[in-house]
C-alpha positions as CSV (number, residue, x, y, z in Angstrom):
1,X,-54.7,8.2,80.0
2,X,-56.2,10.2,82.9
3,X,-55.0,10.8,86.4
4,X,-57.1,8.2,88.0
5,X,-55.6,5.5,85.8
6,X,-52.2,6.4,87.1
7,X,-53.3,5.9,90.6
8,X,-54.0,2.3,89.9
9,X,-50.6,1.9,88.1
10,X,-48.6,3.7,90.8
11,X,-49.6,2.7,94.3
12,X,-49.1,5.5,96.7
13,X,-49.1,8.3,94.1
14,X,-52.5,9.6,95.3
15,X,-51.1,10.0,98.8
16,X,-48.0,11.6,97.5
17,X,-50.0,14.1,95.4
18,X,-52.2,14.9,98.4
19,X,-49.0,15.8,100.3
20,X,-47.8,17.7,97.3
21,X,-51.1,19.6,97.0
22,X,-50.9,20.6,100.6
23,X,-47.4,21.9,100.1
24,X,-48.4,23.8,97.0
25,X,-51.5,25.2,98.8
26,X,-49.3,26.4,101.6
27,X,-47.0,28.0,99.1
28,X,-50.0,29.7,97.5
29,X,-51.0,31.2,100.8
30,X,-47.6,32.7,101.1
31,X,-47.7,33.9,97.5
32,X,-51.0,35.6,98.1
33,X,-49.5,37.7,100.8
34,X,-46.5,38.6,98.6
35,X,-48.3,38.9,95.3
36,X,-48.7,36.3,92.6
37,X,-45.6,34.6,91.1
38,X,-44.1,36.8,88.5
39,X,-43.6,40.5,88.5
40,X,-44.3,42.3,91.7
41,X,-43.8,46.0,92.6
42,X,-41.4,44.9,95.3
43,X,-39.0,43.8,92.5
44,X,-38.3,47.4,91.5
45,X,-35.1,49.0,92.6
46,X,-36.0,52.7,92.7
47,X,-32.3,53.7,93.2
48,X,-31.6,52.8,89.5
49,X,-32.9,54.9,86.6
50,X,-35.1,52.9,84.3
51,X,-33.7,54.8,81.3
52,X,-30.1,53.7,82.2
53,X,-30.5,50.1,83.2
54,X,-34.1,48.8,82.9
55,X,-33.1,45.2,83.7
56,X,-31.6,46.2,87.1
57,X,-34.4,48.7,87.7
58,X,-37.1,46.1,87.1
59,X,-35.4,43.2,88.9
60,X,-32.9,44.7,91.4
61,X,-34.7,43.8,94.6
62,X,-35.7,40.5,93.2
63,X,-32.1,39.7,92.5
64,X,-31.1,40.6,96.1
65,X,-33.9,38.3,97.5
66,X,-33.0,35.4,95.2
67,X,-29.2,34.7,95.5
68,X,-27.6,31.9,93.6
69,X,-27.8,28.6,95.6
70,X,-24.4,27.0,96.1
71,X,-25.2,24.1,93.9
72,X,-26.2,26.3,91.0
73,X,-24.1,28.1,88.4
74,X,-26.9,30.6,87.7
75,X,-30.3,31.3,89.2
76,X,-33.3,33.1,87.8
77,X,-36.9,32.7,86.8
78,X,-36.1,29.9,84.4
79,X,-34.2,28.0,87.0
80,X,-36.8,28.4,89.7
81,X,-39.6,27.2,87.4
82,X,-37.4,24.3,86.3
83,X,-36.7,23.5,89.9
84,X,-40.4,23.4,90.7
85,X,-41.0,21.2,87.7
86,X,-38.2,18.9,88.8
87,X,-39.8,18.5,92.2
88,X,-43.1,17.6,90.5
89,X,-41.3,15.0,88.4
90,X,-39.6,13.7,91.5
91,X,-42.9,12.6,93.0
92,X,-43.6,10.6,89.9
93,X,-40.2,9.0,89.9
94,X,-40.2,8.1,93.5
95,X,-43.7,6.6,93.3
96,X,-42.6,4.6,90.3
97,X,-39.4,3.4,92.1
98,X,-41.5,2.1,95.0
99,X,-43.9,0.3,92.8
100,X,-43.6,-3.4,93.4
101,X,-46.4,-4.6,91.1
102,X,-45.6,-2.7,87.9
103,X,-45.6,-5.0,84.9
104,X,-42.2,-6.1,83.6
105,X,-41.4,-4.0,80.5
106,X,-43.9,-1.3,81.2
107,X,-42.9,2.4,81.1
108,X,-43.7,2.7,84.9
109,X,-41.3,-0.1,85.6
110,X,-38.6,1.4,83.5
111,X,-39.0,4.8,85.0
112,X,-38.8,3.3,88.5
113,X,-35.9,1.1,87.8
114,X,-33.8,3.8,86.2
115,X,-34.4,6.3,89.0
116,X,-34.0,3.7,91.8
117,X,-30.7,2.5,90.4
118,X,-29.4,6.0,90.0
119,X,-30.1,6.7,93.7
120,X,-28.3,3.5,94.8
121,X,-24.9,5.0,95.6
122,X,-23.9,1.9,97.6
123,X,-24.3,-0.3,94.6
124,X,-22.3,2.2,92.4
125,X,-19.5,2.2,94.9
126,X,-19.4,-1.6,95.2
127,X,-19.4,-2.0,91.4
128,X,-16.6,0.5,90.8
129,X,-15.5,0.2,87.1
130,X,-17.4,-3.1,86.5
131,X,-20.3,-1.4,84.5
132,X,-17.8,-0.1,81.9
133,X,-15.5,-3.1,81.9
134,X,-16.8,-4.3,78.5
135,X,-15.7,-1.0,76.9
136,X,-12.4,-0.9,78.8
137,X,-11.6,-4.4,77.6
138,X,-12.6,-3.4,74.1
139,X,-10.2,-0.5,74.1
140,X,-7.5,-2.8,75.6
141,X,-7.8,-5.1,72.6
142,X,-7.3,-2.4,70.0
143,X,-4.2,-3.3,67.9
144,X,-4.9,-1.5,64.6
145,X,-7.1,1.1,62.9
146,X,-9.7,-1.6,62.1
147,X,-10.1,-2.4,65.8
148,X,-10.2,1.3,66.5
149,X,-13.1,1.7,64.0
150,X,-15.0,-1.2,65.6
151,X,-14.7,0.4,69.1
152,X,-15.6,3.8,67.7
153,X,-18.8,2.4,66.2
154,X,-19.7,0.9,69.6
155,X,-19.1,4.2,71.2
156,X,-21.1,6.1,68.7
157,X,-24.1,3.8,69.2
158,X,-23.9,4.3,73.0
159,X,-23.6,8.1,73.1
160,X,-19.9,8.3,73.8
161,X,-18.7,11.4,71.9
162,X,-15.4,10.4,70.2
163,X,-13.6,11.6,67.1
164,X,-16.8,12.3,65.1
165,X,-20.6,12.0,65.5
166,X,-23.2,10.2,63.3
167,X,-26.9,11.1,63.3
168,X,-29.9,11.9,61.2
169,X,-31.3,15.2,59.8
170,X,-33.8,16.5,57.4
171,X,-32.2,17.1,54.1
172,X,-31.8,20.9,53.9
173,X,-32.8,20.9,50.2
174,X,-35.6,18.3,50.5
175,X,-37.1,18.6,54.0
176,X,-39.4,15.6,53.3
177,X,-36.6,13.1,53.5
178,X,-34.3,12.0,56.4
179,X,-30.6,11.5,55.6
180,X,-27.4,10.5,57.5
181,X,-25.2,13.3,58.9
182,X,-21.5,13.1,59.9
183,X,-20.4,15.9,62.2
184,X,-17.2,17.0,64.0
185,X,-16.9,16.0,67.6
186,X,-14.9,14.4,70.3
187,X,-13.8,17.4,72.4
188,X,-13.9,17.4,76.2
189,X,-13.8,21.2,76.6
190,X,-16.9,23.2,75.8
191,X,-15.7,24.8,72.5
192,X,-12.7,24.7,70.1
193,X,-11.3,28.0,71.2
194,X,-10.6,26.7,74.7
195,X,-7.7,24.8,73.2
196,X,-6.0,27.9,71.7
197,X,-6.8,31.1,73.7
198,X,-3.9,32.3,75.7
199,X,-5.6,34.5,78.4
200,X,-4.8,33.5,82.0
201,X,-8.2,32.2,82.8
202,X,-8.3,29.9,79.8
203,X,-4.8,28.7,80.4
204,X,-5.8,27.8,84.0
205,X,-8.8,25.8,82.7
206,X,-6.5,23.9,80.2
207,X,-4.0,23.1,83.0
208,X,-6.8,22.0,85.3
209,X,-8.3,19.9,82.4
210,X,-4.9,18.1,82.0
211,X,-4.8,17.4,85.8
212,X,-8.4,16.2,85.8
213,X,-7.8,13.7,83.0
214,X,-4.6,12.5,84.7
215,X,-6.5,12.0,88.0
216,X,-9.2,9.9,86.3
217,X,-6.5,7.8,84.6
218,X,-4.9,7.2,88.0
219,X,-8.3,6.0,89.2
220,X,-8.1,3.4,86.5
221,X,-5.2,2.0,88.4
222,X,-2.1,3.3,86.5
223,X,0.8,5.2,88.2
224,X,1.2,8.9,88.2
225,X,3.8,9.1,85.5
226,X,1.8,7.0,83.1
227,X,-1.4,8.9,83.9
228,X,0.3,12.2,83.1
229,X,1.6,10.7,79.8
230,X,-1.9,9.5,78.9
231,X,-3.5,12.9,79.7
232,X,-1.0,14.7,77.5
233,X,-1.7,12.3,74.7
234,X,-5.5,13.0,75.1
235,X,-4.9,16.8,75.1
236,X,-2.7,16.6,72.0
237,X,-5.4,14.6,70.0
238,X,-8.2,16.9,71.2
239,X,-6.2,20.0,70.2
240,X,-5.6,18.5,66.8
241,X,-9.4,17.8,66.4
242,X,-10.2,21.3,67.7
243,X,-7.9,22.8,65.1
244,X,-10.0,21.2,62.4
245,X,-13.3,22.1,63.9
246,X,-15.6,25.0,62.8
247,X,-16.4,27.5,65.6
248,X,-20.0,27.8,66.8
249,X,-20.3,31.1,65.0
250,X,-19.2,29.6,61.7
251,X,-21.7,26.7,62.2
252,X,-24.6,29.2,62.4
253,X,-24.5,29.5,58.6
254,X,-26.6,26.5,57.3
255,X,-24.7,26.5,54.0
256,X,-21.4,26.1,55.9
257,X,-22.6,22.8,57.4
258,X,-24.3,21.3,54.4
259,X,-22.2,19.2,52.0
260,X,-24.0,16.2,50.4
261,X,-21.7,13.3,49.6
262,X,-22.4,10.0,48.0
263,X,-21.5,7.1,50.4
264,X,-19.0,5.7,47.9
265,X,-16.9,8.8,48.1
266,X,-16.2,8.2,51.8
267,X,-13.5,5.8,50.6
268,X,-11.7,8.8,49.1
269,X,-12.4,11.1,52.1
270,X,-11.4,8.7,54.8
271,X,-9.9,5.5,53.3
272,X,-8.7,4.0,56.5
273,X,-12.3,3.1,57.5
274,X,-13.9,0.0,56.1
275,X,-17.2,1.7,55.2
276,X,-19.2,-1.3,54.1
277,X,-18.6,-2.9,57.5
278,X,-19.2,0.4,59.3
279,X,-22.7,0.9,57.7
280,X,-23.5,-2.8,58.1
281,X,-22.8,-2.7,61.8
282,X,-24.9,0.5,62.2
283,X,-27.7,-1.2,60.1
284,X,-27.5,1.6,57.6
285,X,-26.7,-0.2,54.4
286,X,-29.6,1.7,52.8
287,X,-27.8,5.0,53.2
288,X,-26.7,6.5,49.9
289,X,-26.1,10.2,50.6
290,X,-24.6,11.7,53.7
291,X,-24.3,15.3,54.8
292,X,-20.7,15.9,55.8
293,X,-21.0,19.1,57.9
294,X,-17.2,19.8,57.8
295,X,-15.5,18.1,54.9
296,X,-12.1,19.5,55.8
297,X,-12.4,17.9,59.2
298,X,-12.9,14.5,57.8
299,X,-10.3,15.0,55.1
300,X,-7.6,15.8,57.7
301,X,-8.9,13.2,60.1
302,X,-7.4,10.6,57.8
303,X,-3.9,12.2,58.4
304,X,-4.5,12.3,62.2
305,X,-5.4,8.6,62.4
306,X,-2.0,7.8,61.1
307,X,-0.1,10.6,62.8
308,X,-0.9,9.5,66.3
309,X,0.1,6.0,67.5
310,X,-2.6,3.5,68.4
311,X,-1.5,3.8,72.0
312,X,-2.5,7.4,72.0
313,X,-5.9,6.7,70.4
314,X,-6.5,4.1,73.1
315,X,-5.8,6.7,75.8
316,X,-8.2,9.0,74.0
317,X,-11.0,6.5,73.9
318,X,-10.5,5.6,77.5
319,X,-10.9,9.3,78.4
320,X,-14.0,9.8,76.2
321,X,-15.6,6.7,78.0
322,X,-14.7,8.1,81.4
323,X,-15.9,11.6,80.6
324,X,-19.3,10.2,79.5
325,X,-19.8,7.8,82.5
326,X,-17.9,9.4,85.4
327,X,-21.1,11.0,86.8
328,X,-22.7,7.5,87.1
329,X,-19.8,5.6,88.7
330,X,-18.5,5.4,92.2
331,X,-18.2,8.4,94.5
332,X,-14.5,9.3,93.7
333,X,-15.4,9.5,90.0
334,X,-18.5,11.6,90.6
335,X,-16.7,14.0,92.9
336,X,-13.7,14.4,90.6
337,X,-16.0,15.0,87.6
338,X,-17.8,17.8,89.6
339,X,-14.5,19.3,90.8
340,X,-13.5,20.0,87.2
341,X,-16.9,20.9,85.8
342,X,-17.4,23.4,88.6
343,X,-14.4,25.4,87.1
344,X,-16.6,26.0,84.1
345,X,-19.9,26.5,85.8
346,X,-18.8,28.2,89.1
347,X,-21.1,25.9,91.2
348,X,-19.8,25.7,94.7
349,X,-21.6,22.4,95.6
350,X,-22.7,19.4,93.7
351,X,-26.5,19.2,93.2
352,X,-28.3,16.7,95.4
353,X,-28.2,13.1,94.1
354,X,-32.0,13.0,93.5
355,X,-31.7,16.2,91.3
356,X,-29.0,14.7,89.1
357,X,-30.7,11.4,88.8
358,X,-34.0,13.1,88.0
359,X,-32.4,15.0,85.2
360,X,-30.8,11.8,83.8
361,X,-34.1,9.9,84.0
362,X,-35.8,12.8,82.3
363,X,-33.2,12.8,79.5
364,X,-33.7,9.1,78.7
365,X,-37.4,8.6,79.6
366,X,-38.7,12.1,79.3
367,X,-41.8,11.5,77.2
368,X,-42.9,8.6,79.3
369,X,-42.6,10.9,82.3
370,X,-44.1,13.8,80.4
371,X,-47.3,11.8,79.7
372,X,-47.9,11.5,83.4
373,X,-46.8,15.0,84.1
374,X,-49.3,16.6,81.7
375,X,-52.2,14.6,83.1
376,X,-51.3,15.5,86.7
377,X,-50.2,19.1,86.5
378,X,-51.2,20.9,83.3
379,X,-54.7,22.5,83.1
380,X,-56.3,22.3,79.6
381,X,-57.6,25.8,79.9
382,X,-54.0,27.2,79.8
383,X,-53.5,25.7,76.4
384,X,-56.4,27.6,74.9
385,X,-55.3,30.9,76.4
386,X,-51.8,30.5,75.0
387,X,-53.1,29.6,71.5
388,X,-55.1,32.8,71.5
389,X,-52.1,34.9,72.4
390,X,-50.0,33.0,69.7
391,X,-52.6,33.7,67.0
392,X,-52.8,37.4,67.9
393,X,-49.0,37.6,67.6
394,X,-49.0,35.7,64.3
395,X,-51.6,38.2,63.0
396,X,-49.5,41.1,64.2
397,X,-46.6,39.8,62.0
398,X,-48.9,39.2,59.1
399,X,-50.1,42.8,59.3
400,X,-46.6,44.1,59.7
401,X,-45.4,42.3,56.7
402,X,-48.4,43.3,54.6
403,X,-47.9,46.9,55.4
404,X,-44.1,46.9,54.9
405,X,-43.4,49.0,51.8
406,X,-39.6,48.4,51.9
407,X,-39.7,44.7,51.0
408,X,-40.0,43.7,47.4
409,X,-43.4,42.2,46.5
410,X,-41.9,38.7,45.9
411,X,-40.0,38.8,49.2
412,X,-43.1,39.9,51.1
413,X,-45.3,37.2,49.5
414,X,-42.7,34.5,50.5
415,X,-42.4,35.8,54.0
416,X,-46.2,35.8,54.5
417,X,-46.4,32.3,52.9
418,X,-43.8,31.1,55.4
419,X,-45.6,32.7,58.3
420,X,-49.0,31.2,57.3
421,X,-47.4,27.7,56.8
422,X,-45.7,27.8,60.2
423,X,-47.0,25.0,62.4
424,X,-47.5,25.5,66.2
425,X,-47.3,22.8,68.8
426,X,-48.6,23.7,72.3
427,X,-48.1,21.9,75.7
428,X,-47.6,18.2,74.7
429,X,-47.5,15.9,71.6
430,X,-50.5,14.2,70.1
431,X,-48.6,10.9,69.9
432,X,-46.4,9.7,72.7
433,X,-43.0,8.0,72.3
434,X,-42.7,4.2,72.4
435,X,-40.1,2.9,74.9
436,X,-40.6,-0.8,74.2
437,X,-37.0,-1.3,73.0
438,X,-35.4,0.5,75.9
439,X,-33.5,-1.9,78.2
440,X,-33.5,-0.8,81.9
441,X,-32.5,-2.9,84.9
442,X,-31.5,-2.4,88.5
443,X,-28.1,-3.8,87.9
444,X,-26.1,-0.6,87.2
445,X,-26.7,3.1,86.8
446,X,-23.8,3.5,84.3
447,X,-25.1,0.6,82.2
448,X,-28.6,2.1,82.2
449,X,-27.1,5.4,81.0
450,X,-25.3,3.7,78.1
451,X,-28.4,1.5,77.3
452,X,-30.5,4.7,77.4
453,X,-28.1,6.4,75.0
454,X,-28.2,3.4,72.7
455,X,-32.0,3.5,72.6
456,X,-32.2,7.2,71.8
457,X,-29.5,6.9,69.1
458,X,-31.0,3.9,67.5
459,X,-34.4,5.6,67.5
460,X,-32.8,8.5,65.5
461,X,-30.8,6.3,63.1
462,X,-34.0,4.3,62.3
463,X,-35.5,7.4,60.8
464,X,-32.8,7.5,58.0
465,X,-34.2,6.8,54.6
466,X,-37.8,7.5,55.7
467,X,-40.1,10.4,55.0
468,X,-40.3,13.2,57.5
469,X,-43.2,13.1,60.0
470,X,-44.8,16.1,61.5
471,X,-45.6,14.7,64.9
472,X,-42.1,14.6,66.4
473,X,-41.3,16.7,69.4
474,X,-37.7,17.6,70.3
475,X,-38.5,18.7,73.9
476,X,-40.4,16.9,76.6
477,X,-43.7,18.5,77.9
478,X,-42.1,19.3,81.3
479,X,-39.3,21.3,79.7
480,X,-39.1,25.0,80.6
481,X,-38.1,26.0,77.1
482,X,-39.4,26.6,73.6
483,X,-38.0,26.3,70.1
484,X,-38.3,26.9,66.4
485,X,-37.3,24.2,64.0
486,X,-36.4,25.7,60.5
487,X,-36.5,22.4,58.6
488,X,-40.1,21.8,60.0
489,X,-41.0,25.5,60.0
490,X,-42.7,25.0,63.3
491,X,-42.8,26.6,66.8
492,X,-43.1,24.4,69.9
493,X,-44.1,25.5,73.4
494,X,-44.0,22.7,76.0
495,X,-46.3,22.7,79.0
496,X,-43.4,23.3,81.4
497,X,-43.0,26.9,80.3
498,X,-46.7,27.8,80.2
499,X,-46.6,28.7,83.9
500,X,-45.8,31.9,86.0
501,X,-43.9,34.0,85.4
502,X,-44.1,33.3,81.7
503,X,-47.8,32.7,81.6
504,X,-50.4,33.3,84.4
505,X,-54.1,33.0,83.6
506,X,-54.8,35.3,86.6
507,X,-52.3,38.0,85.6
508,X,-53.1,41.2,83.6
509,X,-52.8,40.8,79.9
510,X,-50.0,43.3,79.8
511,X,-47.8,41.0,81.9
512,X,-48.7,37.9,79.8
513,X,-48.0,39.7,76.5
514,X,-44.7,41.0,77.8
515,X,-43.7,37.6,79.1
516,X,-45.0,34.6,77.2
517,X,-46.0,36.9,74.3
518,X,-42.4,38.0,73.8
519,X,-41.3,34.3,74.1
520,X,-43.9,33.3,71.4
521,X,-42.8,36.3,69.2
522,X,-39.2,35.3,69.7
523,X,-39.8,31.7,68.4
524,X,-41.9,32.9,65.5
525,X,-39.1,35.4,64.7
526,X,-36.5,32.7,64.4
527,X,-38.1,31.8,61.1
528,X,-36.8,35.2,59.9
529,X,-33.5,35.6,61.8
530,X,-30.0,35.2,60.3
531,X,-30.4,31.4,60.2
532,X,-34.1,30.8,59.8
533,X,-34.3,33.3,56.9
534,X,-32.3,30.8,54.8
535,X,-35.3,28.4,54.8
536,X,-38.6,28.7,52.9
537,X,-42.1,27.8,54.0
538,X,-41.6,24.1,53.5
539,X,-38.4,24.0,55.5
540,X,-36.0,23.8,52.5
541,X,-32.7,25.7,52.2
542,X,-33.8,28.2,49.5
543,X,-33.2,31.9,48.9
544,X,-36.6,33.7,48.9
545,X,-35.2,37.2,49.2
546,X,-34.5,39.8,46.5
547,X,-30.9,40.9,46.4
548,X,-31.8,44.3,47.8
549,X,-33.9,42.9,50.6
550,X,-31.1,40.4,51.6
551,X,-28.5,43.1,51.7
552,X,-30.7,45.3,53.8
553,X,-31.3,42.3,56.2
554,X,-27.6,41.5,56.4
555,X,-26.9,45.2,57.2
556,X,-29.6,45.1,60.0
557,X,-28.1,41.8,61.3
558,X,-24.6,43.4,61.3
559,X,-25.9,46.3,63.3
560,X,-27.1,43.8,66.0
561,X,-23.8,41.9,65.8
562,X,-21.7,45.0,66.2
563,X,-23.8,46.2,69.2
564,X,-23.4,42.9,71.1
565,X,-19.7,42.8,70.3
566,X,-19.4,45.8,72.5
567,X,-20.7,44.0,75.6
568,X,-18.4,42.2,78.1
569,X,-18.9,40.0,81.2
570,X,-16.6,39.3,84.1
571,X,-14.5,42.3,83.1
572,X,-12.9,41.2,79.8
573,X,-14.9,38.3,78.4
574,X,-16.4,39.7,75.2
575,X,-19.8,38.6,73.9
576,X,-19.4,37.2,70.3
577,X,-21.8,39.3,68.3
578,X,-22.0,36.8,65.4
579,X,-22.7,34.0,67.8
580,X,-25.7,35.7,69.5
581,X,-27.0,37.6,66.4
582,X,-29.9,35.1,65.8
583,X,-31.1,35.1,69.4
584,X,-30.8,38.9,69.6
585,X,-32.7,39.4,66.4
586,X,-35.4,37.1,67.7
587,X,-35.5,39.0,71.1
588,X,-36.1,42.3,69.3
589,X,-38.6,41.0,66.8
590,X,-40.3,39.0,69.4
591,X,-40.8,42.0,71.7
592,X,-42.0,44.0,68.7
593,X,-44.6,41.5,67.7
594,X,-45.8,41.0,71.3
595,X,-46.1,44.8,71.7
596,X,-48.0,45.2,68.4
597,X,-50.4,42.3,69.3
598,X,-50.9,43.8,72.8
599,X,-51.7,47.4,71.7
600,X,-54.1,46.1,69.0
601,X,-56.1,44.2,71.6
602,X,-55.7,46.5,74.7
603,X,-55.6,50.1,75.7
604,X,-51.9,50.7,76.5
605,X,-52.5,54.0,78.3
606,X,-55.0,52.8,80.9
607,X,-53.9,52.2,84.5
608,X,-54.0,48.7,85.8
609,X,-55.9,48.7,89.1
610,X,-53.8,46.0,90.8
611,X,-50.4,47.5,90.1
612,X,-51.4,51.2,89.7
613,X,-49.2,51.3,86.6
614,X,-50.0,52.0,83.0
615,X,-50.5,48.8,81.1
616,X,-47.6,49.9,78.8
617,X,-45.2,50.0,81.7
618,X,-46.5,46.7,83.0
619,X,-45.8,45.1,79.6
620,X,-42.1,46.0,79.9
621,X,-41.9,44.8,83.5
622,X,-43.3,41.4,82.3
623,X,-40.7,41.3,79.6
624,X,-37.8,42.1,82.0
625,X,-38.9,39.8,84.7
626,X,-38.8,36.6,82.7
627,X,-35.0,37.2,82.3
628,X,-34.4,38.0,85.9
629,X,-31.4,36.1,87.2
630,X,-27.8,36.1,88.1
631,X,-24.9,33.9,87.0
632,X,-21.4,33.1,88.4
633,X,-18.4,34.6,86.6
634,X,-17.1,31.2,85.5
635,X,-20.5,30.4,84.0
636,X,-20.6,33.7,82.1
637,X,-17.2,33.2,80.7
638,X,-18.2,29.8,79.4
639,X,-21.5,31.0,78.1
640,X,-20.2,33.8,75.9
641,X,-18.0,31.3,74.1
642,X,-20.7,28.6,73.8
643,X,-24.2,30.0,74.1
644,X,-26.0,31.7,71.2
645,X,-28.2,33.5,73.7
646,X,-26.8,36.7,75.2
647,X,-26.6,37.0,79.0
648,X,-29.9,38.1,80.7
649,X,-28.8,41.7,81.3
650,X,-28.2,42.2,77.6
651,X,-31.3,40.3,76.5
652,X,-33.3,43.0,78.2
653,X,-31.2,46.2,77.9
654,X,-29.7,45.2,74.5
655,X,-33.2,44.7,73.2
656,X,-35.0,47.7,74.7
657,X,-32.3,50.2,73.5
658,X,-33.5,49.3,69.9
659,X,-37.2,49.6,70.7
660,X,-38.7,53.2,70.3
661,X,-42.0,52.4,72.0
662,X,-40.0,51.6,75.2
663,X,-38.1,54.9,74.9
664,X,-41.5,56.7,74.6
665,X,-43.0,54.9,77.6
666,X,-40.1,55.6,79.9
667,X,-39.1,58.9,78.3
668,X,-35.5,58.1,77.5
669,X,-33.5,61.0,76.1
670,X,-30.0,61.9,75.0
671,X,-27.6,61.1,77.8
672,X,-29.5,58.1,79.1
673,X,-27.7,54.8,78.6
674,X,-30.7,53.3,77.0
675,X,-31.2,56.1,74.5
676,X,-30.0,55.4,71.0
677,X,-30.6,58.0,68.2
678,X,-30.4,55.4,65.5
679,X,-31.7,52.0,66.8
680,X,-31.0,48.7,65.0
681,X,-34.1,47.8,63.0
682,X,-34.7,44.4,61.3
683,X,-37.9,45.0,59.4
């Protein structure tokens, strides 16, 4: 579908886009006076030595000029581009919401209804708890474990995270088939360790969490004493569930989360559940084998179901319902939800309503929106340029592997086979998602949220028992992100990230290779990091390494892990080396591949006429600038416990300290903070 067709579907969109174009043109005029979006010479802080802290040297003045907005927990190049994309999407959503002639059941109608209902705060305030009354009544009627099971199934089908999660996955040992997966879940705090750490800041968060739960219970209409009792029951259950849960670092090992079990053996693992009824209600009677990611969790869950009284489980389910829907209910729920979440993020103000509703609409109807977004905003020429860079980087890794004399011949052949088999998806999918079965009305925002969750979950469950298809995308085209999928052995780069500062068709090649080139190299490298290296060219969990090569790789990964263990944020919050190892490896390999591809195609010693810098230096400025940004202390403390990506400062400095070509370009020497006599090396 082309742009003109959308104009006939969405009356007024042409006028809106004309206004948007004038805004963008005005912004371009400003940008032309200040330099194009992306790296600018004015970003550099000359008071900082490049060999001591290249991140701050390259971005120091940019960071001063771009403080964190009050409604944000972090702010950087990613966030700015995401914000711009969100504004573009907003025009689509507003036009759809104002459409009075859209056909009933059409995607435009559903987009408009979802967005308009989300913005209707008066209706949300009038409705109060009415939208979730069916679930509250369901919980009220629980009298035994069978009733608990029935309610839990309803929750699982509507995206309410409680007790454990069910979903689908490619079988790790047969990537051509889709199987059922049961996973640990049901925690309200970001990670299991929040329930056990005894430092002052974590204790403050736990105490605030208890008060937050009690406050929401009081908003259900119960007195303060009863609300406190209910909150304590919730915390007790969640702490027990957390004690059984694997940490995020432990879950990075694919073998640790892959345990195939015949469906019949569930009666031994968790006999309190009536499994025939369970699978019948989920329409999954065809399921035979299930991956139980954490068998100990489910084995001990049986004990917990009997240890805690039904009344406690009812409190727990009420809380999980409120935690899922509070952001869509009346103003008191929305405000209380933000008041606690801001303790984890550091945000000082809640984001504007339109931003929050846009994000939610994107989550549920993202590919319908993405279809319009691509036609309106993404130039086809950008796709070809990015493909050229990608292939140059793929060739660089091919050459690097071919010339590597340290790998055993069989390991080398398997690595090259995997690289050559790796699929790439650029900008947008060839086939668009079907939203026919999604129910959206203008009755209730909370109900639309739950119906949207139900649609997405049912879509996933319907894949179980079928063959894997290669046309699936896990991110919408408007996403400012990219990913590698080990079970598919594919790299994916949505249109949203193929813009400045990551990619700019008018920028010097050095900047593009340092920016989007390093991102592309990063995603390719995930096929060979501490997780991806467990999977072969077909996406199966299979060892393709010789024992010596595997030991050498593990030692190299341990070098990275130890290095990042030495970094802290907010004074004493230590980065978890094992958690970030995969991303740190991909950062180093990605930069290496981008550099190798760049120097093969360009003269790295020549002076760029626009910036009056060598193209080699420009390459590193491009790399550093894509990670430019700042984060609030609360966000950093949360991220080092939950995020496998290192904070931005260390993604740059922690990578460059292991990269000899950088040391040569900026003449780092003993005594400089970015000088390392024996850098970590992966290949």
